[in-house]
C-alpha positions in Angstrom: 175.6 127.0 100.0 175.7 130.6 98.7 173.7 133.0 100.3 170.4 133.2 98.0 169.9 129.4 98.5 169.8 129.9 102.3 167.2 132.8 102.0 164.9 130.9 99.6 165.5 127.6 102.0 164.1 129.7 104.9 161.2 131.8 102.5 160.2 128.4 102.0 160.3 127.2 105.7 158.8 129.8 107.0 155.4 129.7 104.4 155.5 125.8 105.9 155.2 126.7 109.3 152.8 129.4 108.5 150.7 126.4 107.2 151.5 124.3 110.0 150.1 126.6 112.3 147.0 127.2 110.8 146.4 123.5 110.8 147.7 123.5 114.4 145.2 126.2 115.2 142.3 124.1 113.4 143.1 121.2 115.6 142.4 123.8 118.7 146.1 123.4 119.7 148.2 126.6 120.1 150.4 128.8 118.8 153.1 130.8 121.4 155.3 133.1 121.0 155.8 132.5 117.2 156.6 129.0 118.1 154.2 125.7 117.7 153.1 124.0 121.1 151.0 121.4 121.2 148.1 121.6 123.4 149.5 119.4 125.5 151.5 119.6 128.9 155.1 119.4 128.9 157.6 116.9 130.3 156.9 116.8 134.0 160.8 117.6 134.8 161.5 120.9 133.4 164.8 120.4 132.4 163.7 117.8 129.6 164.1 120.5 126.8 165.3 120.2 123.1 169.3 120.3 124.8 168.8 117.3 126.8 170.7 115.7 124.1 174.3 114.4 123.2 176.4 116.6 121.5 176.7 114.2 118.7 172.9 114.7 118.2 173.4 118.6 117.1 176.4 117.5 115.4 175.3 115.2 113.1 171.7 117.5 112.9 174.4 119.9 111.2 176.0 117.4 109.3 172.7 115.7 107.9 171.3 120.1 106.8 174.9 120.2 105.5 174.2 116.8 103.4 170.5 118.2 102.6 169.5 115.3 104.0 167.5 116.7 106.9 164.0 115.9 105.3 164.9 111.9 104.4 162.1 109.7 106.0 163.2 108.1 108.4 162.0 105.0 110.5 164.1 104.7 114.1 163.3 101.6 116.6 163.5 102.2 120.5 164.1 98.8 122.1 166.3 97.0 124.5 168.2 93.9 124.0 168.0 91.7 127.6 165.5 91.8 130.2 166.6 93.2 133.5 167.4 91.3 136.5 167.8 88.2 134.8 164.5 88.1 134.1 161.9 87.1 131.4 160.1 90.5 130.9 160.3 94.1 130.8 157.2 96.6 131.9 157.3 99.6 129.4 157.0 102.6 131.0 158.1 106.3 129.8 156.1 106.7 127.0 153.9 109.4 128.5 157.1 111.5 129.0 158.1 111.1 125.4 154.8 112.3 123.4 155.1 115.4 125.6 158.4 115.6 125.0 157.4 115.2 120.9 154.7 117.8 121.4 156.3 120.4 122.5 159.6 120.4 120.8 161.4 123.0 119.6 164.2 125.5 119.9 164.3 128.6 121.7 166.2 131.6 121.0 168.8 131.2 123.9 169.4 127.3 123.5 170.4 128.2 119.7 172.6 130.7 121.1 174.2 128.2 123.2 174.4 125.8 120.3 176.2 128.7 118.3 178.6 129.3 121.1 179.6 125.1 121.3 179.8 124.4 117.5 182.7 125.1 115.4 182.9 128.9 113.8 182.9 127.3 110.8 178.8 126.2 110.8 176.4 127.9 108.5 174.1 130.9 110.0 171.3 129.3 108.2 171.8 125.8 110.2 171.1 127.5 113.3 168.0 129.8 111.7 166.5 126.6 110.5 166.6 125.2 114.2 164.2 128.0 115.0 161.9 126.5 112.6 161.6 122.8 113.7 159.0 121.1 115.8 157.3 117.2 115.1 154.6 118.2 113.6 156.1 115.8 110.7 156.9 113.1 112.6 154.3 109.6 113.7 155.6 108.0 116.6 154.1 104.7 117.3 154.5 102.4 120.4 153.4 99.9 122.5 150.5 100.9 125.1 152.5 101.9 128.4 152.7 99.8 131.4 152.8 96.8 128.9 154.8 93.5 129.0 157.2 94.0 126.8 160.3 91.3 125.6 163.7 92.2 124.0 164.3 92.9 120.3 160.5 94.0 119.5 160.8 97.5 119.3 158.8 99.7 122.0 158.5 102.8 120.1 158.7 103.1 116.4 159.6 106.8 115.4 159.2 108.1 111.7 159.9 111.6 110.4 162.5 113.7 108.5 166.0 112.0 109.5 167.2 115.4 111.0 164.2 115.6 113.9 163.9 112.1 114.4 167.6 111.3 115.3 167.3 114.5 117.3 164.7 112.5 119.6 166.8 109.9 120.1 168.8 110.9 123.6 166.1 112.3 125.1 163.4 109.4 124.4 166.3 107.1 125.5 166.9 109.4 129.1 162.7 109.0 128.9 162.3 105.2 128.4 165.3 103.5 130.5 165.0 104.0 134.0 161.1 104.5 133.7 161.2 100.9 132.3 163.6 99.4 134.6 162.2 100.5 138.0 158.4 99.8 136.9 159.8 96.4 136.0 161.5 96.3 139.5 158.3 96.8 141.2 156.6 94.4 139.0 158.9 92.0 140.1 158.5 92.6 143.9 154.9 92.4 143.3 154.9 89.0 141.9 156.8 87.9 144.9 154.9 90.1 147.5 151.5 88.1 146.3 148.6 90.4 144.9 147.2 90.4 148.6 150.0 92.7 150.0 149.6 96.1 150.3 153.5 97.8 148.6 154.4 101.5 149.5 157.3 102.9 148.1 159.0 104.6 150.7 162.4 105.5 148.1 162.3 109.2 147.8 165.4 109.5 150.2 167.3 107.2 148.9 166.9 108.3 145.2 169.2 109.2 142.6 168.0 113.0 143.1 164.8 114.7 142.7 164.4 113.8 139.4 165.3 109.7 140.0 162.5 110.3 143.1 159.7 111.8 141.4 160.2 108.9 138.6 160.3 106.1 140.7 156.9 107.3 142.5 155.4 107.3 138.9 156.6 104.2 137.5 156.4 102.1 140.6 152.7 102.6 141.1 152.4 102.0 137.5 154.4 99.0 137.8 152.0 97.6 140.8 152.8 99.4 143.9 149.8 100.9 145.8 150.5 104.3 147.2 153.9 106.3 148.1 155.3 108.4 150.6 156.4 110.6 148.0 154.3 113.7 148.8 154.9 115.6 145.0 154.4 113.0 143.4 151.1 112.2 144.9 150.6 115.9 143.8 151.1 115.4 140.2 150.5 112.2 139.4 147.1 111.3 141.7 149.2 108.4 143.5 147.5 107.6 147.2 150.3 109.0 149.9 151.2 107.5 152.8 153.1 107.7 155.7 153.1 108.2 159.9 156.2 108.8 161.8 159.6 108.0 162.4 162.1 107.0 165.1 162.6 111.2 165.7 159.3 111.5 167.1 159.4 108.8 169.3 162.5 109.7 171.1 161.4 113.2 171.0 159.3 112.9 174.0 160.9 112.4 177.1 157.3 111.8 179.4 153.7 112.8 179.6 154.5 116.1 181.1 155.2 117.3 177.4 151.4 116.6 176.6 150.1 119.5 177.0 146.5 119.4 175.4 145.1 116.1 176.5 141.2 116.4 176.0 140.0 114.4 172.7 136.5 114.4 171.5 134.3 110.9 171.1 134.4 109.8 167.0 130.0 110.4 167.6 128.2 112.0 170.2 129.4 115.7 171.3 131.4 114.0 174.4 134.6 114.9 175.2 137.7 112.7 176.9 138.7 115.2 179.0 142.2 113.3 179.9 143.0 110.8 177.0 146.5 109.9 178.4 145.1 108.8 181.9 142.9 106.7 179.7 145.5 104.8 178.2 147.5 104.2 181.3 144.3 102.7 182.8 144.3 100.1 179.7 148.2 99.5 180.2 147.5 98.7 184.0 144.5 96.4 182.6 146.4 94.5 179.7 149.3 93.9 182.8 146.4 92.3 185.2 145.4 89.8 182.6 147.9 87.0 183.0 147.7 86.0 179.7 149.3 89.6 178.7 151.1 90.0 181.6 153.5 87.4 180.6 154.8 89.2 177.0 155.9 92.5 179.2 155.9 94.0 182.4 156.7 98.1 182.5 156.9 99.3 179.0 159.2 102.5 178.3 156.6 105.9 179.4 158.1 108.3 176.9 157.3 106.0 174.4 154.0 105.9 175.3 154.0 109.2 175.6 154.5 109.9 172.0 151.8 107.2 171.0 149.1 109.0 173.1 150.4 112.4 171.7 150.4 111.0 167.7 147.0 109.4 168.5 145.7 112.9 169.8 146.9 114.3 166.2 145.9 111.6 164.2 142.7 109.7 166.2 141.4 108.4 163.0 144.9 107.1 161.6 146.8 106.5 164.8 149.3 104.1 163.4 152.7 103.7 165.4 156.4 102.7 164.7 156.7 100.0 167.5 160.8 99.3 167.4 162.3 102.9 169.2 163.0 100.7 172.1 161.9 97.1 171.9 159.3 96.0 170.1 157.1 93.0 172.2 158.3 94.0 175.7 157.3 98.0 174.8 156.1 98.9 172.0 153.7 96.7 171.0 151.9 96.8 174.7 152.0 100.5 174.3 150.8 101.0 170.8 147.5 98.3 171.9 147.0 100.5 175.1 146.8 103.4 173.1 144.4 101.8 170.5 142.1 99.9 173.4 141.6 104.2 174.7 140.7 105.0 170.9 138.2 102.1 170.6 136.5 103.4 174.1 136.1 107.1 172.4 134.8 105.2 169.4 137.5 105.5 167.4 139.8 102.4 165.6 143.8 102.9 165.3 145.2 101.3 162.5 148.2 99.2 163.3 151.6 99.0 163.7 155.2 99.8 161.5 158.5 97.4 162.4 161.8 98.5 161.1 164.1 96.2 162.1 164.8 92.9 163.5 163.5 89.8 162.5 160.0 90.7 160.8 158.7 86.7 160.3 159.5 86.7 164.1 158.1 90.2 165.0 155.1 89.7 163.0 154.1 86.5 163.6 154.6 87.6 167.9 152.8 90.7 167.2 149.5 89.1 166.0 149.9 86.8 168.6 149.3 89.5 170.9 146.7 90.9 168.4 144.6 88.1 168.7 145.0 87.8 172.8 143.9 91.8 173.7 140.8 90.5 171.2 140.1 87.8 172.9 140.5 89.2 176.4 138.7 92.3 175.9 136.1 91.3 173.2 137.4 94.2 170.5 136.3 92.8 167.3 139.1 92.9 164.6 141.9 93.9 166.6 143.8 90.8 166.6 143.4 91.6 162.2 144.8 95.3 163.0 147.5 96.1 159.8 151.0 95.4 160.3 153.5 97.0 158.2 157.4 96.5 157.9 160.0 97.9 156.1 163.8 97.7 157.0 165.6 97.7 153.5 163.4 95.2 151.9 164.1 93.8 148.9 162.9 90.8 146.7 165.1 88.2 148.3 163.9 89.8 151.9 159.9 89.2 150.2 161.1 85.4 149.3 162.6 84.3 152.7 159.5 86.1 154.7 157.3 83.9 152.0 159.0 80.8 152.8 159.8 81.6 156.9 156.1 82.9 157.4 154.8 85.8 158.3 151.8 88.5 159.8 152.6 91.0 157.5 150.3 92.9 155.5 152.1 96.0 153.8 155.6 96.7 152.9 157.4 99.5 152.9 160.3 99.6 150.3 162.8 101.8 149.4 166.2 101.7 148.8 166.7 98.7 146.8 163.2 99.7 144.2 163.8 102.8 143.5 167.8 102.4 142.9 167.4 99.3 140.8 170.4 98.1 143.2 170.8 94.7 141.5 171.0 96.3 138.4 171.4 100.0 137.7 170.7 100.6 133.7 168.2 98.7 131.5 170.1 99.8 128.2 167.7 100.5 125.8 168.9 101.7 122.2 167.0 103.9 119.1 168.5 102.5 115.7 167.9 103.5 112.2 165.9 100.6 110.6 164.5 102.6 107.2 165.4 105.1 105.3 163.6 106.7 102.6 161.6 103.5 101.9 165.3 101.3 102.2 166.2 98.5 105.2 168.9 99.9 107.0 170.8 97.3 108.9 174.0 97.3 111.1 175.8 95.2 111.7 178.6 93.9 114.1 180.5 90.7 115.2 178.6 90.8 118.4 175.1 89.3 117.2 173.7 90.8 120.2 173.7 94.2 118.6 172.8 93.7 115.1 169.6 95.3 114.6 166.6 94.2 112.7 166.2 96.1 109.5 162.6 97.7 108.1 159.7 99.3 109.5 158.0 96.4 111.1 154.0 95.6 112.6 154.3 93.6 115.7 151.6 91.4 116.9 151.2 89.1 120.1 149.5 85.7 119.5 148.0 83.8 122.1 147.1 80.3 122.6 143.6 78.7 123.7 143.6 79.2 127.6 144.4 83.2 126.6 147.5 82.9 127.1 149.9 84.4 125.5 152.6 82.4 123.2 154.9 84.8 121.1 155.5 88.4 119.7 155.6 88.1 116.2 157.6 90.8 114.2 156.8 91.2 110.3 157.6 94.0 107.4 154.8 96.7 107.3 153.8 95.4 104.1 153.1 91.7 104.6 149.3 90.1 105.4 149.2 90.0 109.2 148.9 87.0 111.4 145.2 85.4 111.3 142.9 83.8 114.4 143.4 79.8 113.7 146.5 80.2 110.7 149.3 78.0 111.3 152.3 80.3 111.3 155.8 79.2 111.3 157.6 81.9 114.2 161.5 82.0 113.7 163.8 83.7 115.9 165.6 86.4 113.4 169.1 85.3 114.8 169.1 81.7 115.8 167.5 79.1 113.4 167.2 76.5 115.1 164.6 78.4 117.6 161.6 77.9 115.7 157.8 77.0 116.3 154.7 76.4 114.7 151.9 78.2 116.4 148.1 78.3 115.8 146.6 81.0 117.6 143.2 81.9 118.9 143.4 85.0 119.1 146.2 88.2 117.4 146.7 91.6 119.2 148.3 94.3 117.1 150.7 95.7 119.5 151.2 99.5 118.3 148.9 101.9 118.4 149.5 105.4 116.8 150.1 108.1 119.3 151.4 111.0 117.7 150.8 111.6 113.9 151.2 113.9 111.0 148.5 112.9 109.5 145.4 115.4 108.3 142.3 114.5 109.6 143.8 112.6 112.7 144.1 113.1 116.4 147.3 113.8 117.1 147.5 112.6 120.9 146.1 109.1 122.4 146.2 109.3 126.1 148.6 107.2 128.0 146.2 105.7 130.6 148.0 105.6 133.9 147.1 102.5 136.0 148.7 100.3 138.3 150.0 97.2 137.0 149.6 93.8 138.6 151.6 91.0 136.9 150.6 88.8 140.3 147.0 88.7 138.8 
């Protein structure tokens, strides 16, 4: 390409960029440092930049530009080929981060300098000047709403735009969607097994694959149906409820009651002060030991454990919850907890409950509940038998299912390793495939039928039956007439001829919404509504 041609093209690009910036200003968006930046926050992780991509995306971009194909109108589908965990569904997640990435997409000078250093020296300088001008203002993104239940082969995201830019989005979109959807699905599966009446806490930060894995897991487990997280930063970033009490280290750090210096505790109401809360707790332990119905369950408890519980109650009288398995659950942990809880009750407070982190969770939870009911009966403390029992300890789907079959009294489950690492399946396997170029359908053929793509730009609809239950997701061409309620529709599997059925839907739901658009006068951003999903309902 001659120098004057490069200069002419750059002048055109600069003029187009100025026009885009003017349109951006009119839409209430901002232009910073000469680069178009939409009025959306960037991705949560600052490492998600235009360089978070595979090298072959950059080499293809140069080849597209060199061939003059950079502005060919392309359509890409992002979809998965198989549901994870041997299951029947997937929960779609990661869309918001994709839109944030697209909204802020551009190459900085230092990023372009790096690309110049890693590409062959034969690459023309005009390409690097071109990279400085690109953004996603000419891209349109259609997708299913985040948190949707989705199925293989049906596109989750459709990207339309200039070939070069749409291609460059591939790797980043995949990395933002793959893990997010995998862990959201894992969370939904745990929710489904646990039941909608149980509280689920995500405890996976320390086991996650690095800080980004921990933050992402907290966000998408909440989307998948969990109620709260132990991850404080995720709570700050996403407004997720944060839960946590203490560990075995806290309990074992106490040698005895001499470790407690300040022992006074105000009553919950009335302004009075209990001068020695520790002594009050010891009195309650003695009273418990004096009851025949309780005395049969324990004799002497661990005094250092009782000291730790007293100290924690003094720090958090309105939120006292104790980890009871540091020494002996039934002979020490539970009686010590009850003594502290009864002392708090004397002062007008109500303890929250206990956490079990080892042993036979079914047996311990049942015996703990029995003990709570005995305490309620003996001392007439209304509601004591219903105190919360939390269980943790390497819980997974199989554990939840086994506990359900055995019977248990656990109210809340704290789940970490198996949840956030997706231990039983490490990757979802989403792909991003070209399905149309300049209005012409494109297909990828393969001897492996599972890797054959479905060509052309598509509309997708969910068809519902009489009971309001979804029956099938239907894909049709962009220009085909959409299905109508009451219409008899032949639905066929795209690859297996024998799989076909007639469906008469009572309701038809279009699955795609526009989340990013280049059409003048249209809002470029429709917020993704972030909320917990409960498949158990």
